[in-house]
LOMARNU-583076 format. One line per 5 residues: number of its first residue (from 1); for each residue x negated, y, z negated of C-alpha. Coordinates in steps of 0.1 Angstrom, whole numbers. Layout:
<atoms>
NUM	X:Y:Z  ...
</atoms>
This chain:
<atoms>
1	0:0:0  -27:24:-9  -54:31:18  -88:16:5  -106:49:10
6	-80:67:-12  -83:41:-39  -121:43:-38  -120:80:-41  -95:78:-69
11	-117:54:-88  -148:77:-84  -131:107:-99  -144:118:-132  -120:119:-162
16	-122:157:-161  -109:157:-125  -76:140:-135  -49:144:-127  -57:148:-90
21	-40:152:-57  -58:132:-30  -47:140:5  -58:117:34  -61:141:63
26	-70:114:87  -37:96:80  -19:130:83  -35:134:117  -26:99:128
31	11:103:117  13:138:134  0:123:167  26:96:166  54:121:159
36	43:144:186  40:116:212  74:103:204  92:136:212  101:147:248
41	83:176:264  112:199:260  113:193:222  91:216:202  78:205:169
46	76:231:141  64:222:107  85:233:77  58:250:56  79:247:24
51	71:210:22  35:216:16  17:250:24  -18:239:16  -43:255:39
56	-60:221:47  -26:206:55  -16:235:78  -50:234:97  -48:196:101
61	-14:199:117  -23:227:140  -34:206:170  0:187:169  27:213:162
66	40:241:184  43:263:154  55:267:118  87:275:102  84:299:72
71	110:310:47  96:340:28  72:369:32  47:350:12  47:321:35
76	46:344:65  14:361:53  -2:328:41  4:310:75  -8:340:95
81	-40:340:75  -47:303:75  -37:295:112  -39:329:129  -22:331:162
86	2:302:157  38:308:166  61:314:136  98:310:131  112:330:101
91	142:314:84  159:312:51  187:332:33  181:365:15  155:381:37
96	146:415:23  141:446:43  104:445:33  101:409:45  118:417:79
101	95:446:83  66:424:77  78:398:102  80:424:128  45:437:119
106	30:402:120  46:395:154  69:366:143  82:349:174  117:339:162
111	139:350:134  168:327:123  195:351:113  215:340:83  242:368:80
116	257:397:97  240:421:73  206:406:82  214:410:119  222:447:114
121	190:452:95  169:436:124  188:457:149  179:489:130  143:479:124
126	132:463:157  112:486:179  100:461:205  121:431:219  127:405:192
131	140:370:199  165:355:174  186:325:168  220:326:149  220:300:121
136	254:285:121  270:265:93  287:238:114  304:207:99  285:176:98
141	298:151:123  323:125:111  307:96:93  274:112:85  282:134:56
146	283:105:31  249:92:44  231:125:39  208:130:8  216:166:10
151	242:183:31  241:221:40  267:221:67  305:221:68  309:233:32
156	305:266:13  268:274:11  246:305:12  231:291:44  239:306:79
161	271:320:94  304:303:97  314:297:134  339:326:133  312:347:117
166	287:339:144  312:351:171  318:383:152  281:391:155  284:395:193
171	274:417:211  242:421:192  233:454:177  199:472:184  204:485:219
176	187:455:235  159:454:211  171:420:196  178:392:221  198:361:213
181	180:330:225  203:304:210  215:287:179  199:272:147  217:246:126
186	202:226:98  232:206:85  217:177:64  188:159:51  179:124:45
191	195:110:78  180:81:98  171:85:135  205:75:149  224:100:126
196	198:128:134  204:123:171  242:125:166  238:157:145  215:171:173
201	241:163:200  269:179:179  248:210:174  238:213:210  273:207:223
206	287:234:200  260:258:211  267:253:247  303:259:243  296:290:222
211	272:304:249  298:297:276  325:315:257  304:346:249  285:348:282
216	248:344:272  221:320:285  214:293:260  177:289:260  170:272:227
221	187:251:200  170:245:168  184:212:153  166:215:119  147:189:100
226	157:166:71  144:133:86  149:105:61  121:97:36  130:67:13
231	110:67:-20  125:33:-28  110:18:3  77:36:9  69:13:39
236	101:23:57  94:53:80  117:75:100  120:60:135  105:88:157
241	106:66:188  143:62:185  148:98:177  127:108:207  146:86:231
246	179:100:217  168:136:223  156:127:258  191:115:266  206:145:251
251	184:169:271  192:151:304  226:168:304  212:202:296  187:214:322
256	164:242:312  172:239:275  145:237:248  152:219:215  132:225:184
261	128:202:153  115:214:120  105:184:99  86:189:66  87:161:41
266	87:133:68  54:146:82  33:152:52  48:130:23  29:98:32
271	-6:112:33  -7:125:-3  -13:108:-36  -11:120:-72  -37:102:-92
276	-39:101:-130  -49:79:-159  -30:61:-187  -35:77:-220  -15:54:-242
281	7:24:-240  34:22:-267  68:6:-275  99:22:-287  131:4:-296
286	119:-27:-277  108:-9:-245  73:-2:-232  61:33:-223  29:43:-205
291	20:79:-213  0:94:-184  -22:125:-183  -2:153:-164  34:149:-157
296	63:162:-137  52:197:-142  26:187:-116  48:166:-94  84:175:-97
301	98:152:-71  109:122:-92  125:142:-119  142:165:-95  156:136:-73
306	160:112:-101  142:83:-85  114:59:-95  83:71:-78  63:43:-60
311	29:38:-75  -2:15:-74  -21:6:-105  -59:10:-102  -76:-11:-129
316	-105:5:-146  -132:-9:-168  -155:8:-193  -131:9:-222  -150:10:-255
321	-153:-26:-268  -149:-14:-305  -116:2:-298  -83:-18:-293  -70:-12:-258
326	-32:-8:-256  -17:-27:-228  13:-44:-213  14:-77:-193  42:-89:-171
331	66:-65:-187  88:-36:-176  73:-3:-183  84:33:-181  58:58:-168
336	60:92:-184  39:124:-187  27:146:-215  57:171:-216  79:175:-247
341	110:165:-229  126:131:-222  130:141:-185  93:139:-179  96:105:-162
346	79:92:-131  94:57:-130  117:37:-153  114:1:-164  91:-11:-136
351	77:-47:-139  39:-46:-138  15:-75:-139  -8:-55:-162  -13:-19:-172
356	-38:-8:-198  -48:25:-214  -77:39:-193  -64:24:-161  -54:48:-133
361	-22:52:-115  -18:64:-79  17:77:-70  24:75:-33  43:98:-10
366	30:129:-29  21:149:1  54:170:2  75:189:-23  52:179:-52
371	28:205:-66  43:234:-47  78:230:-63  66:222:-98  68:242:-131
376	30:245:-134  28:265:-166  51:246:-188  31:236:-220  -1:251:-203
381	-17:218:-195  -46:220:-171  -38:220:-134  -47:190:-113  -76:190:-90
386	-72:187:-52  -91:166:-27  -88:164:10  -103:133:27  -114:140:63
</atoms>
C-alpha cells in the first residue's frame, strides 16, 4: 500500500521531525499524466488549488494542467508567484471589491460570477475586456443526488445563481468590457465517472439551451470537480478513462465547445502521507487506544468527514530494553492524537497485527484537504515538517 521509498524516508526521519507530511512528487507526476492523457483535447484541466496549495505541488502539476482555479485573493497572489504566467480562473462566493481589483490587476483569465452584485462590480471595475462564466445553481440530475458525498446544486446554497437569476443578468453590464464565455456549474462531489459524465451532460445541455434563448455564442462550459475519492477503499481510484470517453461522446454533439474540469482532491490526495509515531498504548473500559504524536489539528480530514483514515504501521526498533513497551497484538485499536477532545480520532477500532509505542504510522491519502484546512494553533503543539520526494 505504501510506496517503498516513502516508507524508507518515513523510517529515516528523526523523532524531532515528526509528525511529517511526506509527498511523493514522482507519484503525483505519474497520476497527473494519466489524468491528462485520459481527457479529450477539448477538455481543459484546471487544478483546484484549495485542495493543496503547497508550492511544490503546484509546480509539479504545472506541466500537466491548463491552469489553476483559485477562490480567494490570497490564492490568487500565491499561485501567480509560484507558477507565474499560468492561466487562472477565479471562483468562489463572497469576492470582495479588493479581490476583484486584484484579479484584474494580475490578469486573471476567467472570473466565475456568483451573483448579480458581483457582476455589477466587475462591470464597473473592468477597464479592459474580461471574460467570465456565470456560475449557475442547477439541480443535480435525477438519481445522482443521493450518491453525492456533498451536493451544492439544486438546493438553497450560497453558491452561484439560480437559473432565473442567471437570465436576469443579461445583457451584461460594463459596456462590452465584460464578455460572457459560458456557464460554470459545480453541482456535487464524490461521484463516480458515470455519474460525473451524466452531470456534465446535464450542465452542457442546459448551457446550450440557455445560450440559444439569450443569443450568445457558448464557447465554454465548466463542469466543476468533485471526482470521487473513497477513503474506505484507498486502492479504488476515479475512472479517468471512462470519464474521458464519456466527455468525448458529449463533445461530439457540440462542435467548437470547450469543456473544463476542476479536480482537486482526486489529483493530489494519493501522493501524500502523514507520518507520525506512537507515544503510548493504553486501555480504557476494555478498548485499546494508540496515542499518536500530532493529531487532527494537523490533518483535519478524518475528523471532518467522520471516517477511519487508512494507514500503514511501520515497525521501529530501538526501544530502551529497561523500559516496558506498551503494545497491542491482534486486537482492535483506536488511533487518536494529542488534543484534549474526544473528537481527535484518526481511525476507530481497527484490527492490527501488532502496534507498539515507538512504532510509526503512515496515514495514506493525505495529499489534499489535510494540513491546509486544519486548526493548526489549537493547544500550540509543534507543526509538522514537510518533505517532497522527487
